[in-house]
VMD Tcl script that builds the backbone (N, CA, C; Angstrom):
set m [mol new atoms 228]
animate dup $m
set s [atomselect $m all]
$s set {name element resname resid chain x y z} {
  {N N MET 1 A 121.771 94.175 82.612}
  {CA C MET 1 A 121.871 95.453 82.144}
  {C C MET 1 A 120.833 95.665 81.168}
  {N N ALA 2 A 120.146 95.663 80.631}
  {CA C ALA 2 A 118.327 95.384 79.273}
  {C C ALA 2 A 119.279 96.587 78.633}
  {N N THR 3 A 118.221 96.709 77.644}
  {CA C THR 3 A 118.675 97.303 76.643}
  {C C THR 3 A 117.158 97.936 75.581}
  {N N VAL 4 A 116.788 99.860 75.977}
  {CA C VAL 4 A 115.280 99.477 75.313}
  {C C VAL 4 A 115.720 99.960 73.918}
  {N N GLU 5 A 114.810 99.799 73.163}
  {CA C GLU 5 A 114.568 100.114 72.194}
  {C C GLU 5 A 112.847 100.848 71.659}
  {N N ILE 6 A 113.259 101.815 72.080}
  {CA C ILE 6 A 111.617 103.217 71.555}
  {C C ILE 6 A 111.359 102.949 69.887}
  {N N GLU 7 A 110.990 102.546 69.223}
  {CA C GLU 7 A 110.221 102.914 67.635}
  {C C GLU 7 A 109.055 103.689 67.838}
  {N N TYR 8 A 109.324 104.583 67.031}
  {CA C TYR 8 A 108.035 106.244 66.450}
  {C C TYR 8 A 108.770 106.055 65.756}
  {N N CYS 9 A 107.178 106.557 64.938}
  {CA C CYS 9 A 106.573 106.927 63.416}
  {C C CYS 9 A 106.787 108.903 63.306}
  {N N VAL 10 A 108.106 109.237 63.505}
  {CA C VAL 10 A 108.518 109.845 62.268}
  {C C VAL 10 A 107.884 111.020 61.286}
  {N N PRO 11 A 106.673 110.948 60.544}
  {CA C PRO 11 A 105.748 111.656 60.081}
  {C C PRO 11 A 104.728 111.371 60.809}
  {N N CYS 12 A 104.160 110.882 61.794}
  {CA C CYS 12 A 103.104 110.512 62.398}
  {C C CYS 12 A 103.236 112.005 64.263}
  {N N GLY 13 A 104.469 111.752 64.479}
  {CA C GLY 13 A 104.552 112.874 64.641}
  {C C GLY 13 A 104.821 111.887 66.719}
  {N N PHE 14 A 104.972 110.718 66.581}
  {CA C PHE 14 A 105.180 110.496 68.342}
  {C C PHE 14 A 106.462 110.928 68.608}
  {N N LEU 15 A 106.944 111.463 68.866}
  {CA C LEU 15 A 108.903 111.748 69.167}
  {C C LEU 15 A 108.268 112.135 70.293}
  {N N GLU 16 A 107.502 113.288 70.542}
  {CA C GLU 16 A 107.109 113.122 72.192}
  {C C GLU 16 A 106.146 112.845 72.940}
  {N N ARG 17 A 106.377 111.566 72.546}
  {CA C ARG 17 A 105.471 110.061 72.952}
  {C C ARG 17 A 106.550 109.157 73.265}
  {N N ALA 18 A 107.163 109.154 72.571}
  {CA C ALA 18 A 108.722 108.660 72.422}
  {C C ALA 18 A 109.760 108.727 73.432}
  {N N GLU 19 A 109.855 111.003 73.750}
  {CA C GLU 19 A 110.761 110.980 74.962}
  {C C GLU 19 A 109.683 110.517 76.120}
  {N N ASP 20 A 108.496 110.918 76.208}
  {CA C ASP 20 A 107.939 110.385 77.309}
  {C C ASP 20 A 108.052 109.010 78.034}
  {N N VAL 21 A 108.599 108.246 76.915}
  {CA C VAL 21 A 108.673 107.135 77.739}
  {C C VAL 21 A 109.405 106.958 77.590}
  {N N GLN 22 A 110.627 107.250 77.404}
  {CA C GLN 22 A 112.441 107.599 77.080}
  {C C GLN 22 A 112.244 107.839 78.793}
  {N N HIS 23 A 111.921 109.333 78.794}
  {CA C HIS 23 A 112.155 109.817 80.074}
  {C C HIS 23 A 111.633 108.791 81.197}
  {N N ALA 24 A 109.908 108.250 82.087}
  {CA C ALA 24 A 109.724 107.384 82.338}
  {C C ALA 24 A 110.852 106.366 83.333}
  {N N LEU 25 A 111.517 105.670 81.892}
  {CA C LEU 25 A 111.978 104.808 81.882}
  {C C LEU 25 A 113.789 104.924 82.878}
  {N N LEU 26 A 114.038 106.254 82.053}
  {CA C LEU 26 A 115.074 106.367 82.582}
  {C C LEU 26 A 115.381 106.516 83.747}
  {N N THR 27 A 113.954 107.287 84.266}
  {CA C THR 27 A 114.160 107.728 86.122}
  {C C THR 27 A 114.118 107.289 86.443}
  {N N ASN 28 A 112.938 105.910 86.095}
  {CA C ASN 28 A 112.455 104.641 87.042}
  {C C ASN 28 A 113.756 103.625 87.202}
  {N N PHE 29 A 114.305 103.259 85.990}
  {CA C PHE 29 A 115.155 102.198 85.805}
  {C C PHE 29 A 117.004 102.376 85.377}
  {N N GLY 30 A 117.203 103.444 85.272}
  {CA C GLY 30 A 118.348 103.980 85.074}
  {C C GLY 30 A 119.560 103.623 85.086}
  {N N ALA 31 A 120.013 102.988 86.403}
  {CA C ALA 31 A 120.753 101.786 86.623}
  {C C ALA 31 A 120.981 100.750 86.058}
  {N N GLU 32 A 119.525 100.139 86.175}
  {CA C GLU 32 A 119.098 99.356 85.439}
  {C C GLU 32 A 119.261 98.964 83.955}
  {N N LEU 33 A 119.413 100.630 83.518}
  {CA C LEU 33 A 119.732 99.798 81.865}
  {C C LEU 33 A 120.852 100.301 81.221}
  {N N ASP 34 A 120.670 99.237 80.096}
  {CA C ASP 34 A 122.335 99.901 79.355}
  {C C ASP 34 A 121.828 100.976 78.762}
  {N N ARG 35 A 121.151 100.530 78.222}
  {CA C ARG 35 A 120.789 101.742 76.981}
  {C C ARG 35 A 118.990 102.112 76.845}
  {N N VAL 36 A 118.849 103.433 76.365}
  {CA C VAL 36 A 116.746 103.538 75.866}
  {C C VAL 36 A 117.584 104.883 74.776}
  {N N ALA 37 A 117.649 103.083 73.805}
  {CA C ALA 37 A 117.175 104.348 72.469}
  {C C ALA 37 A 115.886 104.608 71.563}
  {N N LEU 38 A 116.965 105.720 71.072}
  {CA C LEU 38 A 114.337 105.689 69.885}
  {C C LEU 38 A 115.387 105.170 68.899}
  {N N VAL 39 A 114.748 105.153 68.184}
  {CA C VAL 39 A 114.942 104.177 66.456}
  {C C VAL 39 A 113.183 105.126 65.863}
  {N N THR 40 A 114.008 105.285 65.070}
  {CA C THR 40 A 112.980 106.656 63.797}
  {C C THR 40 A 111.810 105.791 62.947}
  {N N GLY 41 A 110.702 105.963 63.379}
  {CA C GLY 41 A 109.716 104.634 61.770}
  {C C GLY 41 A 109.141 105.388 61.282}
  {N N ASP 42 A 108.303 104.486 60.815}
  {CA C ASP 42 A 106.887 104.851 60.389}
  {C C ASP 42 A 105.873 104.549 60.013}
  {N N HIS 43 A 104.626 104.663 59.008}
  {CA C HIS 43 A 103.663 103.229 59.414}
  {C C HIS 43 A 103.200 103.192 60.833}
  {N N GLY 44 A 102.900 104.370 61.315}
  {CA C GLY 44 A 102.807 104.231 62.852}
  {C C GLY 44 A 103.782 104.114 63.579}
  {N N VAL 45 A 103.949 103.442 63.655}
  {CA C VAL 45 A 104.737 102.893 64.616}
  {C C VAL 45 A 105.120 103.081 65.829}
  {N N LEU 46 A 104.803 102.605 66.316}
  {CA C LEU 46 A 105.187 103.429 68.041}
  {C C LEU 46 A 104.891 102.163 68.942}
  {N N GLU 47 A 106.964 101.475 69.340}
  {CA C GLU 47 A 107.124 100.055 69.422}
  {C C GLU 47 A 107.855 100.399 71.365}
  {N N VAL 48 A 107.552 99.597 72.148}
  {CA C VAL 48 A 109.005 99.838 73.251}
  {C C VAL 48 A 109.540 97.648 73.655}
  {N N ARG 49 A 110.596 97.977 72.775}
  {CA C ARG 49 A 111.263 96.597 72.821}
  {C C ARG 49 A 111.926 97.158 73.819}
  {N N VAL 50 A 111.888 95.687 75.052}
  {CA C VAL 50 A 113.755 95.014 75.884}
  {C C VAL 50 A 114.068 93.626 75.241}
  {N N ASP 51 A 115.485 94.153 75.114}
  {CA C ASP 51 A 116.208 92.853 74.783}
  {C C ASP 51 A 115.684 92.132 73.569}
  {N N GLY 52 A 114.941 92.851 72.618}
  {CA C GLY 52 A 114.253 92.663 71.423}
  {C C GLY 52 A 112.722 92.144 71.639}
  {N N GLU 53 A 111.702 91.853 72.864}
  {CA C GLU 53 A 111.114 91.546 73.242}
  {C C GLU 53 A 110.391 92.275 73.028}
  {N N THR 54 A 109.620 92.393 73.098}
  {CA C THR 54 A 107.990 93.855 72.338}
  {C C THR 54 A 107.531 93.377 73.768}
  {N N VAL 55 A 107.574 94.768 74.346}
  {CA C VAL 55 A 106.402 94.775 76.007}
  {C C VAL 55 A 105.469 95.780 75.681}
  {N N PHE 56 A 105.251 96.953 74.267}
  {CA C PHE 56 A 103.738 97.560 73.867}
  {C C PHE 56 A 104.283 97.913 72.529}
  {N N GLU 57 A 102.773 98.096 71.582}
  {CA C GLU 57 A 102.463 97.994 70.202}
  {C C GLU 57 A 101.205 99.009 70.158}
  {N N LYS 58 A 101.737 100.195 69.592}
  {CA C LYS 58 A 100.719 100.637 69.467}
  {C C LYS 58 A 99.710 99.726 69.134}
  {N N GLY 59 A 99.112 99.253 67.966}
  {CA C GLY 59 A 98.505 98.819 67.499}
  {C C GLY 59 A 97.623 97.973 68.185}
  {N N GLU 60 A 97.904 97.416 69.772}
  {CA C GLU 60 A 97.033 95.980 70.294}
  {C C GLU 60 A 97.274 96.778 71.754}
  {N N ASP 61 A 98.094 98.047 72.207}
  {CA C ASP 61 A 98.003 97.661 73.584}
  {C C ASP 61 A 97.575 99.621 73.138}
  {N N GLU 62 A 96.866 100.018 74.401}
  {CA C GLU 62 A 96.498 101.203 73.959}
  {C C GLU 62 A 97.866 102.353 75.043}
  {N N TYR 63 A 98.288 103.134 74.316}
  {CA C TYR 63 A 99.656 103.938 76.018}
  {C C TYR 63 A 99.339 104.530 76.070}
  {N N ASP 64 A 99.609 104.054 77.248}
  {CA C ASP 64 A 99.872 104.645 78.688}
  {C C ASP 64 A 100.856 104.272 79.027}
  {N N VAL 65 A 102.176 105.563 79.354}
  {CA C VAL 65 A 103.142 105.334 80.303}
  {C C VAL 65 A 103.683 104.684 81.069}
  {N N ASP 66 A 102.991 104.811 81.910}
  {CA C ASP 66 A 102.532 103.880 82.822}
  {C C ASP 66 A 103.011 101.989 82.948}
  {N N GLY 67 A 102.039 102.237 82.219}
  {CA C GLY 67 A 101.051 100.798 81.527}
  {C C GLY 67 A 102.951 99.990 81.187}
  {N N ILE 68 A 103.480 100.898 80.573}
  {CA C ILE 68 A 103.733 100.534 79.577}
  {C C ILE 68 A 105.856 100.610 80.713}
  {N N THR 69 A 105.955 101.172 81.631}
  {CA C THR 69 A 106.812 101.091 82.568}
  {C C THR 69 A 106.311 99.806 83.641}
  {N N ARG 70 A 104.573 99.616 83.665}
  {CA C ARG 70 A 105.010 98.051 84.592}
  {C C ARG 70 A 105.523 97.234 83.461}
  {N N GLU 71 A 104.996 97.212 82.434}
  {CA C GLU 71 A 105.595 96.366 81.432}
  {C C GLU 71 A 107.184 95.831 81.472}
  {N N VAL 72 A 108.194 97.174 81.108}
  {CA C VAL 72 A 109.581 96.775 80.928}
  {C C VAL 72 A 110.020 96.438 82.811}
  {N N ARG 73 A 109.438 96.853 83.233}
  {CA C ARG 73 A 110.142 96.482 84.783}
  {C C ARG 73 A 109.748 94.915 85.015}
  {N N GLY 74 A 108.501 94.331 84.330}
  {CA C GLY 74 A 108.358 92.569 83.901}
  {C C GLY 74 A 109.477 92.228 83.743}
  {N N ARG 75 A 110.360 92.946 82.674}
  {CA C ARG 75 A 111.429 92.428 82.287}
  {C C ARG 75 A 112.390 92.411 83.210}
  {N N LEU 76 A 112.696 93.229 83.773}
  {CA C LEU 76 A 113.906 93.600 84.528}
  {C C LEU 76 A 114.072 92.228 85.612}
}
mol reanalyze $m
mol bondsrecalc $m
mol representation Tube
mol addrep $m
């Protein structure tokens, strides 16, 4: 079972994006995940980690829920 953390910037209003990713991951991999946690942050952060390993970072990758889902699938 894997643990996923989605850290998002509260002041930037990234909650909806984080929730979209959370919903997609739970829908696709719910039985394979121990937890999908939303973690509040700031300074423009939007980052997805699987068992502590970053699979998506807003500063380096384009926001794409399907792309993030594929990256998570590769770590499961």
